[in-house]
Gaussian input, Z-matrix of N, CA and C with variables (Angstrom, degrees):
# hf/3-21g

backbone

0 1
 N
 C     1     B1
 C     2     B2     1     A1
 N     3     B3     2     A2     1     D1
 C     4     B4     3     A3     2     D2
 C     5     B5     4     A4     3     D3
 N     6     B6     5     A5     4     D4
 C     7     B7     6     A6     5     D5
 C     8     B8     7     A7     6     D6
 N     9     B9     8     A8     7     D7
 C    10    B10     9     A9     8     D8
 C    11    B11    10    A10     9     D9
 N    12    B12    11    A11    10    D10
 C    13    B13    12    A12    11    D11
 C    14    B14    13    A13    12    D12
 N    15    B15    14    A14    13    D13
 C    16    B16    15    A15    14    D14
 C    17    B17    16    A16    15    D15
 N    18    B18    17    A17    16    D16
 C    19    B19    18    A18    17    D17
 C    20    B20    19    A19    18    D18
 N    21    B21    20    A20    19    D19
 C    22    B22    21    A21    20    D20
 C    23    B23    22    A22    21    D21
 N    24    B24    23    A23    22    D22
 C    25    B25    24    A24    23    D23
 C    26    B26    25    A25    24    D24
 N    27    B27    26    A26    25    D25
 C    28    B28    27    A27    26    D26
 C    29    B29    28    A28    27    D27
 N    30    B30    29    A29    28    D28
 C    31    B31    30    A30    29    D29
 C    32    B32    31    A31    30    D30
 N    33    B33    32    A32    31    D31
 C    34    B34    33    A33    32    D32
 C    35    B35    34    A34    33    D33
 N    36    B36    35    A35    34    D34
 C    37    B37    36    A36    35    D35
 C    38    B38    37    A37    36    D36
 N    39    B39    38    A38    37    D37
 C    40    B40    39    A39    38    D38
 C    41    B41    40    A40    39    D39
 N    42    B42    41    A41    40    D40
 C    43    B43    42    A42    41    D41
 C    44    B44    43    A43    42    D42
 N    45    B45    44    A44    43    D43
 C    46    B46    45    A45    44    D44
 C    47    B47    46    A46    45    D45
 N    48    B48    47    A47    46    D46
 C    49    B49    48    A48    47    D47
 C    50    B50    49    A49    48    D48
 N    51    B51    50    A50    49    D49
 C    52    B52    51    A51    50    D50
 C    53    B53    52    A52    51    D51
 N    54    B54    53    A53    52    D52
 C    55    B55    54    A54    53    D53
 C    56    B56    55    A55    54    D54
 N    57    B57    56    A56    55    D55
 C    58    B58    57    A57    56    D56
 C    59    B59    58    A58    57    D57
 N    60    B60    59    A59    58    D58
 C    61    B61    60    A60    59    D59
 C    62    B62    61    A61    60    D60
 N    63    B63    62    A62    61    D61
 C    64    B64    63    A63    62    D62
 C    65    B65    64    A64    63    D63
 N    66    B66    65    A65    64    D64
 C    67    B67    66    A66    65    D65
 C    68    B68    67    A67    66    D66
 N    69    B69    68    A68    67    D67
 C    70    B70    69    A69    68    D68
 C    71    B71    70    A70    69    D69
 N    72    B72    71    A71    70    D70
 C    73    B73    72    A72    71    D71
 C    74    B74    73    A73    72    D72
 N    75    B75    74    A74    73    D73
 C    76    B76    75    A75    74    D74
 C    77    B77    76    A76    75    D75
 N    78    B78    77    A77    76    D76
 C    79    B79    78    A78    77    D77
 C    80    B80    79    A79    78    D78
 N    81    B81    80    A80    79    D79
 C    82    B82    81    A81    80    D80
 C    83    B83    82    A82    81    D81
 N    84    B84    83    A83    82    D82
 C    85    B85    84    A84    83    D83
 C    86    B86    85    A85    84    D84
 N    87    B87    86    A86    85    D85
 C    88    B88    87    A87    86    D86
 C    89    B89    88    A88    87    D87
 N    90    B90    89    A89    88    D88
 C    91    B91    90    A90    89    D89
 C    92    B92    91    A91    90    D90
 N    93    B93    92    A92    91    D91
 C    94    B94    93    A93    92    D92
 C    95    B95    94    A94    93    D93
 N    96    B96    95    A95    94    D94
 C    97    B97    96    A96    95    D95
 C    98    B98    97    A97    96    D96
 N    99    B99    98    A98    97    D97
 C   100   B100    99    A99    98    D98
 C   101   B101   100   A100    99    D99
 N   102   B102   101   A101   100   D100
 C   103   B103   102   A102   101   D101
 C   104   B104   103   A103   102   D102
 N   105   B105   104   A104   103   D103
 C   106   B106   105   A105   104   D104
 C   107   B107   106   A106   105   D105
 N   108   B108   107   A107   106   D106
 C   109   B109   108   A108   107   D107
 C   110   B110   109   A109   108   D108
 N   111   B111   110   A110   109   D109
 C   112   B112   111   A111   110   D110
 C   113   B113   112   A112   111   D111
 N   114   B114   113   A113   112   D112
 C   115   B115   114   A114   113   D113
 C   116   B116   115   A115   114   D114
 N   117   B117   116   A116   115   D115
 C   118   B118   117   A117   116   D116
 C   119   B119   118   A118   117   D117
 N   120   B120   119   A119   118   D118
 C   121   B121   120   A120   119   D119
 C   122   B122   121   A121   120   D120
 N   123   B123   122   A122   121   D121
 C   124   B124   123   A123   122   D122
 C   125   B125   124   A124   123   D123
 N   126   B126   125   A125   124   D124
 C   127   B127   126   A126   125   D125
 C   128   B128   127   A127   126   D126
 N   129   B129   128   A128   127   D127
 C   130   B130   129   A129   128   D128
 C   131   B131   130   A130   129   D129
 N   132   B132   131   A131   130   D130
 C   133   B133   132   A132   131   D131
 C   134   B134   133   A133   132   D132
 N   135   B135   134   A134   133   D133
 C   136   B136   135   A135   134   D134
 C   137   B137   136   A136   135   D135
 N   138   B138   137   A137   136   D136
 C   139   B139   138   A138   137   D137
 C   140   B140   139   A139   138   D138
 N   141   B141   140   A140   139   D139
 C   142   B142   141   A141   140   D140
 C   143   B143   142   A142   141   D141
 N   144   B144   143   A143   142   D142
 C   145   B145   144   A144   143   D143
 C   146   B146   145   A145   144   D144
 N   147   B147   146   A146   145   D145
 C   148   B148   147   A147   146   D146
 C   149   B149   148   A148   147   D147
 N   150   B150   149   A149   148   D148
 C   151   B151   150   A150   149   D149
 C   152   B152   151   A151   150   D150
 N   153   B153   152   A152   151   D151
 C   154   B154   153   A153   152   D152
 C   155   B155   154   A154   153   D153
 N   156   B156   155   A155   154   D154
 C   157   B157   156   A156   155   D155
 C   158   B158   157   A157   156   D156
 N   159   B159   158   A158   157   D157
 C   160   B160   159   A159   158   D158
 C   161   B161   160   A160   159   D159
 N   162   B162   161   A161   160   D160
 C   163   B163   162   A162   161   D161
 C   164   B164   163   A163   162   D162
 N   165   B165   164   A164   163   D163
 C   166   B166   165   A165   164   D164
 C   167   B167   166   A166   165   D165
 N   168   B168   167   A167   166   D166
 C   169   B169   168   A168   167   D167
 C   170   B170   169   A169   168   D168
 N   171   B171   170   A170   169   D169
 C   172   B172   171   A171   170   D170
 C   173   B173   172   A172   171   D171
 N   174   B174   173   A173   172   D172
 C   175   B175   174   A174   173   D173
 C   176   B176   175   A175   174   D174
 N   177   B177   176   A176   175   D175
 C   178   B178   177   A177   176   D176
 C   179   B179   178   A178   177   D177
 N   180   B180   179   A179   178   D178
 C   181   B181   180   A180   179   D179
 C   182   B182   181   A181   180   D180
 N   183   B183   182   A182   181   D181
 C   184   B184   183   A183   182   D182
 C   185   B185   184   A184   183   D183
 N   186   B186   185   A185   184   D184
 C   187   B187   186   A186   185   D185
 C   188   B188   187   A187   186   D186
 N   189   B189   188   A188   187   D187
 C   190   B190   189   A189   188   D188
 C   191   B191   190   A190   189   D189
 N   192   B192   191   A191   190   D190
 C   193   B193   192   A192   191   D191
 C   194   B194   193   A193   192   D192
 N   195   B195   194   A194   193   D193
 C   196   B196   195   A195   194   D194
 C   197   B197   196   A196   195   D195
 N   198   B198   197   A197   196   D196
 C   199   B199   198   A198   197   D197
 C   200   B200   199   A199   198   D198
 N   201   B201   200   A200   199   D199
 C   202   B202   201   A201   200   D200
 C   203   B203   202   A202   201   D201
 N   204   B204   203   A203   202   D202
 C   205   B205   204   A204   203   D203
 C   206   B206   205   A205   204   D204
 N   207   B207   206   A206   205   D205
 C   208   B208   207   A207   206   D206
 C   209   B209   208   A208   207   D207
 N   210   B210   209   A209   208   D208
 C   211   B211   210   A210   209   D209
 C   212   B212   211   A211   210   D210
 N   213   B213   212   A212   211   D211
 C   214   B214   213   A213   212   D212
 C   215   B215   214   A214   213   D213
 N   216   B216   215   A215   214   D214
 C   217   B217   216   A216   215   D215
 C   218   B218   217   A217   216   D216
 N   219   B219   218   A218   217   D217
 C   220   B220   219   A219   218   D218
 C   221   B221   220   A220   219   D219
 N   222   B222   221   A221   220   D220
 C   223   B223   222   A222   221   D221
 C   224   B224   223   A223   222   D222
 N   225   B225   224   A224   223   D223
 C   226   B226   225   A225   224   D224
 C   227   B227   226   A226   225   D225
 N   228   B228   227   A227   226   D226
 C   229   B229   228   A228   227   D227
 C   230   B230   229   A229   228   D228
 N   231   B231   230   A230   229   D229
 C   232   B232   231   A231   230   D230
 C   233   B233   232   A232   231   D231
 N   234   B234   233   A233   232   D232
 C   235   B235   234   A234   233   D233
 C   236   B236   235   A235   234   D234
 N   237   B237   236   A236   235   D235
 C   238   B238   237   A237   236   D236
 C   239   B239   238   A238   237   D237
 N   240   B240   239   A239   238   D238
 C   241   B241   240   A240   239   D239
 C   242   B242   241   A241   240   D240
 N   243   B243   242   A242   241   D241
 C   244   B244   243   A243   242   D242
 C   245   B245   244   A244   243   D243
 N   246   B246   245   A245   244   D244
 C   247   B247   246   A246   245   D245
 C   248   B248   247   A247   246   D246
 N   249   B249   248   A248   247   D247
 C   250   B250   249   A249   248   D248
 C   251   B251   250   A250   249   D249
 N   252   B252   251   A251   250   D250
 C   253   B253   252   A252   251   D251
 C   254   B254   253   A253   252   D252
 N   255   B255   254   A254   253   D253
 C   256   B256   255   A255   254   D254
 C   257   B257   256   A256   255   D255
 N   258   B258   257   A257   256   D256
 C   259   B259   258   A258   257   D257
 C   260   B260   259   A259   258   D258
 N   261   B261   260   A260   259   D259
 C   262   B262   261   A261   260   D260
 C   263   B263   262   A262   261   D261
 N   264   B264   263   A263   262   D262
 C   265   B265   264   A264   263   D263
 C   266   B266   265   A265   264   D264
 N   267   B267   266   A266   265   D265
 C   268   B268   267   A267   266   D266
 C   269   B269   268   A268   267   D267
 N   270   B270   269   A269   268   D268
 C   271   B271   270   A270   269   D269
 C   272   B272   271   A271   270   D270
 N   273   B273   272   A272   271   D271
 C   274   B274   273   A273   272   D272
 C   275   B275   274   A274   273   D273
 N   276   B276   275   A275   274   D274
 C   277   B277   276   A276   275   D275
 C   278   B278   277   A277   276   D276
 N   279   B279   278   A278   277   D277
 C   280   B280   279   A279   278   D278
 C   281   B281   280   A280   279   D279
 N   282   B282   281   A281   280   D280
 C   283   B283   282   A282   281   D281
 C   284   B284   283   A283   282   D282
 N   285   B285   284   A284   283   D283
 C   286   B286   285   A285   284   D284
 C   287   B287   286   A286   285   D285
 N   288   B288   287   A287   286   D286
 C   289   B289   288   A288   287   D287
 C   290   B290   289   A289   288   D288
 N   291   B291   290   A290   289   D289
 C   292   B292   291   A291   290   D290
 C   293   B293   292   A292   291   D291
 N   294   B294   293   A293   292   D292
 C   295   B295   294   A294   293   D293
 C   296   B296   295   A295   294   D294
 N   297   B297   296   A296   295   D295
 C   298   B298   297   A297   296   D296
 C   299   B299   298   A298   297   D297
 N   300   B300   299   A299   298   D298
 C   301   B301   300   A300   299   D299
 C   302   B302   301   A301   300   D300
 N   303   B303   302   A302   301   D301
 C   304   B304   303   A303   302   D302
 C   305   B305   304   A304   303   D303
 N   306   B306   305   A305   304   D304
 C   307   B307   306   A306   305   D305
 C   308   B308   307   A307   306   D306
 N   309   B309   308   A308   307   D307
 C   310   B310   309   A309   308   D308
 C   311   B311   310   A310   309   D309
 N   312   B312   311   A311   310   D310
 C   313   B313   312   A312   311   D311
 C   314   B314   313   A313   312   D312
 N   315   B315   314   A314   313   D313
 C   316   B316   315   A315   314   D314
 C   317   B317   316   A316   315   D315
 N   318   B318   317   A317   316   D316
 C   319   B319   318   A318   317   D317
 C   320   B320   319   A319   318   D318
 N   321   B321   320   A320   319   D319
 C   322   B322   321   A321   320   D320
 C   323   B323   322   A322   321   D321
 N   324   B324   323   A323   322   D322
 C   325   B325   324   A324   323   D323
 C   326   B326   325   A325   324   D324
 N   327   B327   326   A326   325   D325
 C   328   B328   327   A327   326   D326
 C   329   B329   328   A328   327   D327
 N   330   B330   329   A329   328   D328
 C   331   B331   330   A330   329   D329
 C   332   B332   331   A331   330   D330

   B1=1.4343
   B2=1.5263
   B3=1.3260
   B4=1.4556
   B5=1.5301
   B6=1.3323
   B7=1.4578
   B8=1.5241
   B9=1.3282
   B10=1.4562
   B11=1.5229
   B12=1.3195
   B13=1.4639
   B14=1.5229
   B15=1.3297
   B16=1.4642
   B17=1.5278
   B18=1.3315
   B19=1.4659
   B20=1.5219
   B21=1.3229
   B22=1.4612
   B23=1.5166
   B24=1.3181
   B25=1.4607
   B26=1.5187
   B27=1.3184
   B28=1.4550
   B29=1.5213
   B30=1.3286
   B31=1.4587
   B32=1.5277
   B33=1.3377
   B34=1.4593
   B35=1.5259
   B36=1.3014
   B37=1.4601
   B38=1.5251
   B39=1.3090
   B40=1.4610
   B41=1.5300
   B42=1.3435
   B43=1.4737
   B44=1.5328
   B45=1.3469
   B46=1.4631
   B47=1.5190
   B48=1.3331
   B49=1.4594
   B50=1.5205
   B51=1.3283
   B52=1.4565
   B53=1.5264
   B54=1.3246
   B55=1.4625
   B56=1.5205
   B57=1.3179
   B58=1.4635
   B59=1.5223
   B60=1.3211
   B61=1.4593
   B62=1.5203
   B63=1.3337
   B64=1.4617
   B65=1.5144
   B66=1.3150
   B67=1.4585
   B68=1.5130
   B69=1.3147
   B70=1.4570
   B71=1.5175
   B72=1.3244
   B73=1.4608
   B74=1.5226
   B75=1.3251
   B76=1.4581
   B77=1.5150
   B78=1.3233
   B79=1.4646
   B80=1.5255
   B81=1.3217
   B82=1.4587
   B83=1.5180
   B84=1.3086
   B85=1.4551
   B86=1.5120
   B87=1.3125
   B88=1.4555
   B89=1.5220
   B90=1.3342
   B91=1.4625
   B92=1.5335
   B93=1.3076
   B94=1.4669
   B95=1.5262
   B96=1.3268
   B97=1.4630
   B98=1.5304
   B99=1.3385
   B100=1.4585
   B101=1.5329
   B102=1.3183
   B103=1.4557
   B104=1.5286
   B105=1.3049
   B106=1.4588
   B107=1.5206
   B108=1.3378
   B109=1.4610
   B110=1.5279
   B111=1.3268
   B112=1.4616
   B113=1.5196
   B114=1.3247
   B115=1.4592
   B116=1.5199
   B117=1.3206
   B118=1.4611
   B119=1.5208
   B120=1.3298
   B121=1.4650
   B122=1.5168
   B123=1.3193
   B124=1.4586
   B125=1.5215
   B126=1.3118
   B127=1.4628
   B128=1.5237
   B129=1.3296
   B130=1.4587
   B131=1.5147
   B132=1.3169
   B133=1.4606
   B134=1.5210
   B135=1.3350
   B136=1.4568
   B137=1.5182
   B138=1.3173
   B139=1.4662
   B140=1.5195
   B141=1.3348
   B142=1.4725
   B143=1.5294
   B144=1.3286
   B145=1.4546
   B146=1.5295
   B147=1.3185
   B148=1.4663
   B149=1.5154
   B150=1.3068
   B151=1.4618
   B152=1.5214
   B153=1.3125
   B154=1.4665
   B155=1.5257
   B156=1.3182
   B157=1.4623
   B158=1.5283
   B159=1.3451
   B160=1.4696
   B161=1.5207
   B162=1.3254
   B163=1.4691
   B164=1.5228
   B165=1.3248
   B166=1.4607
   B167=1.5323
   B168=1.3330
   B169=1.4669
   B170=1.5260
   B171=1.3480
   B172=1.4632
   B173=1.5284
   B174=1.3070
   B175=1.4627
   B176=1.5240
   B177=1.3266
   B178=1.4610
   B179=1.5182
   B180=1.3185
   B181=1.4608
   B182=1.5200
   B183=1.3049
   B184=1.4620
   B185=1.5206
   B186=1.3243
   B187=1.4645
   B188=1.5211
   B189=1.3134
   B190=1.4637
   B191=1.5336
   B192=1.3228
   B193=1.4613
   B194=1.5264
   B195=1.3178
   B196=1.4560
   B197=1.5207
   B198=1.3322
   B199=1.4704
   B200=1.5223
   B201=1.3007
   B202=1.4610
   B203=1.5090
   B204=1.3295
   B205=1.4631
   B206=1.5191
   B207=1.3248
   B208=1.4526
   B209=1.5170
   B210=1.3232
   B211=1.4574
   B212=1.5216
   B213=1.3127
   B214=1.4630
   B215=1.5066
   B216=1.3115
   B217=1.4640
   B218=1.5265
   B219=1.3205
   B220=1.4575
   B221=1.5230
   B222=1.3181
   B223=1.4626
   B224=1.5273
   B225=1.3326
   B226=1.4679
   B227=1.5290
   B228=1.3193
   B229=1.4741
   B230=1.5257
   B231=1.3154
   B232=1.4622
   B233=1.5293
   B234=1.3170
   B235=1.4671
   B236=1.5234
   B237=1.3211
   B238=1.4681
   B239=1.5278
   B240=1.3322
   B241=1.4693
   B242=1.5229
   B243=1.3219
   B244=1.4652
   B245=1.5270
   B246=1.3189
   B247=1.4657
   B248=1.5198
   B249=1.3361
   B250=1.4622
   B251=1.5274
   B252=1.3451
   B253=1.4756
   B254=1.5248
   B255=1.3395
   B256=1.4536
   B257=1.5150
   B258=1.3296
   B259=1.4651
   B260=1.5193
   B261=1.3188
   B262=1.4561
   B263=1.5232
   B264=1.3100
   B265=1.4646
   B266=1.5214
   B267=1.3128
   B268=1.4579
   B269=1.5195
   B270=1.3235
   B271=1.4630
   B272=1.5179
   B273=1.3272
   B274=1.4506
   B275=1.5144
   B276=1.3083
   B277=1.4567
   B278=1.5258
   B279=1.3208
   B280=1.4585
   B281=1.5369
   B282=1.3155
   B283=1.4536
   B284=1.5199
   B285=1.3290
   B286=1.4682
   B287=1.5244
   B288=1.3117
   B289=1.4592
   B290=1.5110
   B291=1.3366
   B292=1.4536
   B293=1.5249
   B294=1.3318
   B295=1.4605
   B296=1.5192
   B297=1.3247
   B298=1.4543
   B299=1.5186
   B300=1.3287
   B301=1.4616
   B302=1.5241
   B303=1.3130
   B304=1.4614
   B305=1.5227
   B306=1.3361
   B307=1.4634
   B308=1.5184
   B309=1.3297
   B310=1.4618
   B311=1.5278
   B312=1.3573
   B313=1.4623
   B314=1.5336
   B315=1.3262
   B316=1.4636
   B317=1.5245
   B318=1.3044
   B319=1.4691
   B320=1.5163
   B321=1.3050
   B322=1.4602
   B323=1.5223
   B324=1.3354
   B325=1.4542
   B326=1.5227
   B327=1.3340
   B328=1.4671
   B329=1.5144
   B330=1.3236
   B331=1.4709
   B332=1.5077
   A1=110.89
   A2=115.97
   A3=119.77
   A4=110.55
   A5=117.04
   A6=120.76
   A7=110.86
   A8=118.28
   A9=121.06
   A10=111.54
   A11=116.74
   A12=119.60
   A13=109.77
   A14=116.82
   A15=120.38
   A16=111.22
   A17=117.58
   A18=120.58
   A19=110.90
   A20=116.69
   A21=120.76
   A22=111.38
   A23=117.62
   A24=120.77
   A25=112.44
   A26=116.95
   A27=119.75
   A28=110.81
   A29=117.92
   A30=122.63
   A31=112.53
   A32=117.77
   A33=121.07
   A34=111.06
   A35=115.95
   A36=119.52
   A37=108.44
   A38=117.92
   A39=121.46
   A40=111.82
   A41=121.43
   A42=119.13
   A43=112.85
   A44=117.48
   A45=120.00
   A46=110.71
   A47=117.67
   A48=120.46
   A49=111.46
   A50=117.97
   A51=120.32
   A52=112.14
   A53=117.63
   A54=120.53
   A55=113.13
   A56=118.12
   A57=120.92
   A58=108.73
   A59=116.25
   A60=119.15
   A61=110.02
   A62=115.04
   A63=120.54
   A64=110.19
   A65=115.74
   A66=120.27
   A67=109.89
   A68=115.60
   A69=122.43
   A70=105.68
   A71=116.95
   A72=121.72
   A73=109.16
   A74=115.69
   A75=121.92
   A76=107.90
   A77=115.84
   A78=119.62
   A79=108.49
   A80=115.49
   A81=121.53
   A82=109.48
   A83=115.64
   A84=119.97
   A85=111.10
   A86=114.51
   A87=122.27
   A88=107.00
   A89=116.80
   A90=121.07
   A91=111.04
   A92=116.13
   A93=121.61
   A94=111.66
   A95=116.64
   A96=121.36
   A97=111.71
   A98=117.12
   A99=123.68
   A100=112.14
   A101=115.47
   A102=121.58
   A103=109.06
   A104=114.93
   A105=121.09
   A106=106.36
   A107=116.72
   A108=122.08
   A109=109.10
   A110=115.59
   A111=121.85
   A112=106.93
   A113=116.57
   A114=121.56
   A115=108.61
   A116=114.99
   A117=121.99
   A118=107.02
   A119=116.67
   A120=121.75
   A121=111.06
   A122=115.23
   A123=120.23
   A124=109.21
   A125=115.80
   A126=119.98
   A127=109.86
   A128=115.24
   A129=121.70
   A130=112.62
   A131=115.04
   A132=121.51
   A133=113.81
   A134=118.11
   A135=121.51
   A136=110.97
   A137=115.91
   A138=122.31
   A139=108.34
   A140=118.36
   A141=120.63
   A142=111.39
   A143=117.11
   A144=122.63
   A145=112.65
   A146=117.68
   A147=120.76
   A148=112.90
   A149=116.53
   A150=121.30
   A151=109.83
   A152=116.73
   A153=122.38
   A154=111.30
   A155=116.67
   A156=121.42
   A157=112.86
   A158=117.35
   A159=120.42
   A160=114.67
   A161=118.96
   A162=119.21
   A163=114.50
   A164=118.89
   A165=120.41
   A166=112.24
   A167=117.96
   A168=121.55
   A169=110.24
   A170=117.23
   A171=119.47
   A172=111.34
   A173=115.96
   A174=125.57
   A175=114.38
   A176=118.36
   A177=119.37
   A178=108.91
   A179=116.33
   A180=121.27
   A181=109.66
   A182=115.68
   A183=121.08
   A184=110.02
   A185=116.11
   A186=120.80
   A187=110.35
   A188=114.96
   A189=121.26
   A190=109.82
   A191=116.38
   A192=122.04
   A193=108.99
   A194=115.90
   A195=121.43
   A196=114.27
   A197=118.02
   A198=121.51
   A199=112.79
   A200=118.37
   A201=120.55
   A202=110.29
   A203=115.90
   A204=120.25
   A205=113.17
   A206=117.44
   A207=120.19
   A208=112.48
   A209=116.53
   A210=119.81
   A211=114.15
   A212=118.79
   A213=121.77
   A214=114.40
   A215=117.77
   A216=120.86
   A217=111.15
   A218=117.28
   A219=121.06
   A220=110.55
   A221=117.06
   A222=121.44
   A223=110.14
   A224=117.32
   A225=120.93
   A226=109.95
   A227=116.70
   A228=121.47
   A229=110.45
   A230=116.97
   A231=121.93
   A232=111.33
   A233=117.50
   A234=121.13
   A235=110.77
   A236=116.53
   A237=120.35
   A238=111.41
   A239=117.31
   A240=121.36
   A241=112.73
   A242=117.34
   A243=119.98
   A244=112.70
   A245=116.99
   A246=119.21
   A247=112.65
   A248=117.60
   A249=121.06
   A250=114.19
   A251=116.91
   A252=122.32
   A253=112.07
   A254=115.73
   A255=121.51
   A256=112.00
   A257=115.07
   A258=121.85
   A259=108.37
   A260=115.45
   A261=121.44
   A262=107.48
   A263=115.36
   A264=121.04
   A265=108.76
   A266=114.59
   A267=120.95
   A268=108.23
   A269=114.85
   A270=121.68
   A271=106.61
   A272=116.53
   A273=119.47
   A274=111.00
   A275=114.83
   A276=121.72
   A277=108.11
   A278=116.02
   A279=120.86
   A280=109.44
   A281=115.09
   A282=121.42
   A283=114.69
   A284=117.20
   A285=120.32
   A286=114.14
   A287=118.18
   A288=119.65
   A289=114.03
   A290=113.82
   A291=122.34
   A292=109.73
   A293=115.83
   A294=121.72
   A295=109.17
   A296=115.73
   A297=122.40
   A298=107.32
   A299=116.29
   A300=122.26
   A301=108.23
   A302=115.31
   A303=121.91
   A304=108.26
   A305=116.40
   A306=121.53
   A307=108.41
   A308=115.45
   A309=121.71
   A310=108.23
   A311=117.46
   A312=120.27
   A313=111.76
   A314=115.89
   A315=120.22
   A316=111.24
   A317=118.43
   A318=121.68
   A319=113.95
   A320=118.57
   A321=121.48
   A322=110.08
   A323=117.00
   A324=121.90
   A325=107.20
   A326=117.12
   A327=121.70
   A328=109.81
   A329=114.09
   A330=120.25
   A331=110.17
   D1=-42.80
   D2=-177.60
   D3=-58.18
   D4=-41.30
   D5=179.90
   D6=-61.48
   D7=-41.73
   D8=-179.94
   D9=-65.98
   D10=-38.34
   D11=177.71
   D12=-63.96
   D13=-45.71
   D14=179.82
   D15=-62.27
   D16=-41.11
   D17=178.28
   D18=-62.64
   D19=-37.45
   D20=178.57
   D21=-63.46
   D22=-38.69
   D23=-179.64
   D24=-70.71
   D25=-29.03
   D26=177.48
   D27=-65.24
   D28=-25.75
   D29=-178.96
   D30=-86.01
   D31=-15.45
   D32=-178.43
   D33=-80.98
   D34=149.69
   D35=171.83
   D36=-71.43
   D37=164.90
   D38=-177.83
   D39=-58.47
   D40=-47.39
   D41=178.37
   D42=-60.34
   D43=-38.15
   D44=179.23
   D45=-66.60
   D46=-42.30
   D47=-176.60
   D48=-68.45
   D49=-23.42
   D50=177.94
   D51=-79.29
   D52=-24.01
   D53=-177.85
   D54=-99.54
   D55=-18.14
   D56=179.66
   D57=-113.59
   D58=107.90
   D59=-179.82
   D60=-94.38
   D61=148.70
   D62=177.93
   D63=-69.55
   D64=145.64
   D65=-177.00
   D66=-142.54
   D67=134.26
   D68=168.65
   D69=-125.09
   D70=124.41
   D71=-178.45
   D72=-120.06
   D73=141.17
   D74=178.11
   D75=-125.15
   D76=129.56
   D77=175.08
   D78=-129.18
   D79=150.23
   D80=-179.10
   D81=-134.56
   D82=162.26
   D83=176.78
   D84=178.72
   D85=179.28
   D86=176.18
   D87=-117.45
   D88=132.77
   D89=-177.02
   D90=-91.71
   D91=169.09
   D92=175.45
   D93=-66.77
   D94=-19.85
   D95=178.63
   D96=-86.42
   D97=11.71
   D98=178.11
   D99=63.09
   D100=45.07
   D101=174.33
   D102=-122.50
   D103=155.13
   D104=171.13
   D105=-87.35
   D106=131.68
   D107=-179.39
   D108=-113.91
   D109=131.23
   D110=174.01
   D111=-127.88
   D112=129.27
   D113=175.74
   D114=-122.66
   D115=131.23
   D116=178.00
   D117=-121.18
   D118=118.73
   D119=-175.43
   D120=-125.07
   D121=150.85
   D122=171.52
   D123=-133.16
   D124=169.34
   D125=176.06
   D126=-114.87
   D127=37.88
   D128=-179.54
   D129=-76.94
   D130=-156.53
   D131=-173.86
   D132=-77.16
   D133=-15.16
   D134=-176.56
   D135=87.51
   D136=167.32
   D137=-178.24
   D138=-115.75
   D139=125.40
   D140=177.36
   D141=-60.62
   D142=147.96
   D143=-176.32
   D144=-55.16
   D145=-40.41
   D146=-179.51
   D147=-61.50
   D148=-31.66
   D149=176.92
   D150=-83.68
   D151=-41.34
   D152=-178.70
   D153=-55.60
   D154=-36.64
   D155=-179.59
   D156=-67.69
   D157=-15.19
   D158=-174.46
   D159=-118.73
   D160=-0.43
   D161=-169.98
   D162=-62.27
   D163=-24.37
   D164=179.91
   D165=-92.91
   D166=0.88
   D167=178.56
   D168=-73.89
   D169=136.85
   D170=176.50
   D171=-59.41
   D172=138.06
   D173=176.38
   D174=71.61
   D175=4.60
   D176=175.46
   D177=-79.87
   D178=129.15
   D179=177.90
   D180=-148.36
   D181=152.17
   D182=173.51
   D183=-105.69
   D184=0.42
   D185=-178.79
   D186=-80.34
   D187=160.37
   D188=177.77
   D189=-66.13
   D190=157.08
   D191=178.54
   D192=-55.16
   D193=132.18
   D194=179.79
   D195=87.33
   D196=-3.00
   D197=-177.93
   D198=-101.99
   D199=-5.48
   D200=179.89
   D201=-178.53
   D202=159.74
   D203=-178.06
   D204=-98.06
   D205=-17.67
   D206=-176.83
   D207=78.15
   D208=22.94
   D209=-178.76
   D210=-106.64
   D211=-16.06
   D212=-174.08
   D213=-56.45
   D214=-53.47
   D215=-178.06
   D216=-70.88
   D217=-32.62
   D218=176.80
   D219=-65.12
   D220=-42.26
   D221=178.19
   D222=-66.59
   D223=-42.95
   D224=177.89
   D225=-58.72
   D226=-44.92
   D227=178.83
   D228=-60.91
   D229=-44.71
   D230=-179.85
   D231=-60.98
   D232=-43.87
   D233=-179.18
   D234=-65.75
   D235=-48.22
   D236=-176.45
   D237=-68.75
   D238=-49.10
   D239=-172.09
   D240=-83.57
   D241=-50.39
   D242=-174.14
   D243=-80.62
   D244=-47.40
   D245=-176.87
   D246=-76.83
   D247=-43.50
   D248=-174.14
   D249=-103.71
   D250=1.11
   D251=178.52
   D252=55.87
   D253=38.02
   D254=179.73
   D255=-105.49
   D256=-159.77
   D257=-179.79
   D258=-134.18
   D259=146.36
   D260=171.70
   D261=-138.75
   D262=127.48
   D263=-179.02
   D264=-131.11
   D265=154.77
   D266=176.53
   D267=-128.22
   D268=125.71
   D269=178.63
   D270=-120.16
   D271=129.48
   D272=-176.83
   D273=-141.80
   D274=148.24
   D275=178.06
   D276=-135.01
   D277=121.40
   D278=-177.98
   D279=-56.34
   D280=128.74
   D281=179.09
   D282=87.15
   D283=-9.60
   D284=-176.51
   D285=-120.40
   D286=-24.95
   D287=178.50
   D288=125.24
   D289=-172.13
   D290=-172.82
   D291=-137.64
   D292=144.89
   D293=174.96
   D294=-130.33
   D295=129.73
   D296=170.81
   D297=-101.89
   D298=127.42
   D299=179.55
   D300=-114.21
   D301=124.03
   D302=-178.09
   D303=-123.15
   D304=133.24
   D305=174.20
   D306=-131.90
   D307=132.42
   D308=179.53
   D309=-129.89
   D310=129.76
   D311=178.63
   D312=-58.75
   D313=141.09
   D314=-179.73
   D315=-80.05
   D316=-41.32
   D317=-173.02
   D318=-95.55
   D319=27.85
   D320=179.61
   D321=-80.46
   D322=135.83
   D323=174.91
   D324=-95.63
   D325=121.87
   D326=-176.55
   D327=-99.66
   D328=144.12
   D329=179.65
   D330=-105.68

């Protein structure tokens, strides 16, 4: 997320970059469905739909060759969904930012 925010600021003119500060917000809570909810949001450039559809795929990356493996989001998805039987979603709007929503059951017995 931090990289996307920084890239967005590089595209802004100097007056715009002085009035729009980068933001990452984290909120937590417990839902009525007895899950722990974590939301991580930024006000970066947003993720295009074509990329958004693939971000949890193994080896998918938008970084230059040698700058990443494309496994981070795939591993996060595997831990949340497969190991903890939770949910992870990404909602993004171009020009407004991105939010990752994670929910993990509280009463799950792990093996």
